[in-house]
N, C-alpha and C positions, 0 to 999 in steps of 0.2 A: 510350217507345212508338216502335216502328220506323216510319219514314216510308214512304210508298208508294214502290215502285220504279218508276221511269219508264224505266229502261234495260232491257237484256236480259242475263240470265244465260245462259251458253252452252247452246244447245239440243242435246239428244241424243234424237232421235225415231225413229231406226231407218230413216229414209228414205235411199235411195241417192242418190248424186251426180246421176245421171240424172233421178231423180224431182224433186229440188230444182230442177235446171236447167229442166225442163219447166214446173214451177209458176211459177218466176220469169218465164219467157218468156211464159207464158199470162196473167200478171197483173203487168204492168210497173208498178213503183212510182215510177219517176222519168222525167222527160222525156228524150228522146233528144238527143245532141249534134247529130245530123243531118249531112248533107253540106253542104259549103261551096260554093265556086265552082270549085275545081280540086283534083283528087286526084292522089296518086301510089300506085301499087301496089308494095308491098314484099313480095317473095316470099322467104321465109326458109328457107334451107338445104335446097332440093330437090336434095340430092346423094346419090350412091349409098349412102353410109354410113348414110343415114337413110331412104331410100325403097325400096331393093332388098331386100325381105323374102325373096327367093329366094337371096340371097347373103350378107347380113350380119346377125349377131345384134343389132346396134345399130339395125337398121331397124324401122320400124313402119308399120302401115296402119290407118286408121280408115274413111274412105270411099274405095273404090277409084277413084272419079271425081275425087279431090282434084286431081291434077295437071291433068286436063282442064279443070276449073273455073278453076284459076289461069291456064291458057293463054287461056281465053275472056276473062276480065276484063283480062288483060294486053294481048291483041290489041285489045280495044275501047278501052282507055286510050291505047294507041299511036296508034290511028286518030284519036282526038280530040286528039292533041297533048299528052297528059299522060304524065309520066315513069313508066317501069317499071324497077324495081331487083331484081336477084337477088343473094342473098348465099349464100356457103358458107364452111365453116371449114377451115383447115389450119394447120400449124405447122412451124417450123424443124426441122431434123434433130435438134437437141438439146432441142427442145420448151421452150426457155427462154421463148418468147413465150406459152406457155400459163400461165406463172406458177404460183401455188399451185393453180389449178384442175386442173392436170395432175399432181397429186401423190398422188391417192387410190388409183389403180391404175396398173399398167404392164404391159398385155397388148397383143396385136396388135389388140384391139378398143377399146383405150382412146382417149379423145378426143384426147389430145396426140400420138397416133401416126397421126393423119390427116396425111399429108405432102403438100406442094405437088405438084400435077400427078399425084397418084396416082389410082387408080380410085375410092377412097373420097372423094376431094376433088371429083371430076368431077361435074357436074350429071347428073341422070338424063336419059337420052336422050329421054324423053317430053316434056321441057320444051321449049317452043317459044320459044327465046330469039333475039331479033334483036340480034346482036352489033354491028350498026352503029348501033342506036338505044338499046338498053337499057344501063343502068349495071350493072356486075358488080363486086362487092366480096368480097374474102376478109376475114372477120371472125375474131376470136379469142376473144371473150367472148359472153355470151348475147345482148345487145341488138345489133340491126343499126345502132344509132346510135353504139355505143361505139368510138371511135378509127377511124371510117370517115368518108368524105366525105359521108355521107348528109345531114346537116343542111345543109351548104352547097349541095348539089344542090337540096334542097327550097326553100331560100330563093331561089335563082336562078330556079326555075320558078314562084315565087309560089304554092306549094302551101299549102292550108289544111286539107286532109283527107288522112289516110293510111289506106290499106286494107292490112291485114296478112294474109298467107297463110303456110302452111308448117308447120313443126314445130320443136320439139314445142309443143303447146298450153301445157303447164305450164312450159316452159323458155324457149326463145328467142322464141316468139310472145308469151308473156306479158311477158317483159322488154322486148321492142321496143314493145309496146303501152303499158306504163307509161312508158317514155321518151318515146314519142310524145305522150301526154297531158301529160306534164311539160313538154314544149317548146311546148305551146299548140296542138297539132293536134287537130282533130276526128278521132277514131280509130274505124275500122270493122274488125271481125273477122268475115269471112264463115264461117258455121258449117262448111259442107261442105269448106272449103279448109284446115282445120286437122287435125292428127293427133297422136296420142299412143299410148303403149304400153298404157295401161289406161283403160277408160272412166271409172273413178273420178277419175283425174288430169285427164282431158280435160274432163269435165262440171263438175267442181268449179272448174276454172280458167275455163271459159267463164262459169260463174255469177258468179265473182268479177269478171271483166272487165266483164260486163254491169252489175253493180251499182255499179262504181266507175270504171272507166277507159276503157270503149269502148262502142260500140253493137255488140252481137253480133247479126248479121243473117243471114237466108238469103242465099246468094250471088245469088239472083235479084234481090234488092233492089239490089245493086251493078250487075248487068247492066242492069236497068231504068233506073237513074240514068244510066249511061253512054250507053245507046242513045237516051235523051231529050235528050242535049246537042246 
């Protein structure tokens, strides 16, 4: 006689990723990690290659206010003496530092052909970066933690909470969030500050982050927390 099943066989119910996300957010099943005492804002890859939908096929937009929201929470964090970090990606002329990640295509739009100091590497001019106060890192792999000084910077500032913005939700934001949680940080992903090419990728990954690795919150929750400090 077959025993009762207490686990879950994979569900296929025809719901869209957006529907599932909205249901999860409306009926949270787990406690929040919450904010700690000091946060850092990590703005991931707000560079022309990924933000300028009028210029590059590789760019994408979800909420047109995305960069504006990232600017707001970055300004507030700066005013409260909390670190702000901006990352973007670029590679050597021979793309050897892209490793195997740069071997699947080789076109003018390919990842490994974003070169240092190129327009694709440059931050979107809408980003309000304080070059005297903010940390700026060029990364080569999805996570903002991988082979950058980010971890050391957070330790120095005694940060316990990491707020992650940028793109893509399913790629570098997700990778950064998983690494953040893995390093013991309370991790916050503000919904309106993330973007992806398709709503399916976007909402599926926000759902996964909310269920496992981060608090997925309206950006207003971050604004309110910072303004109350």
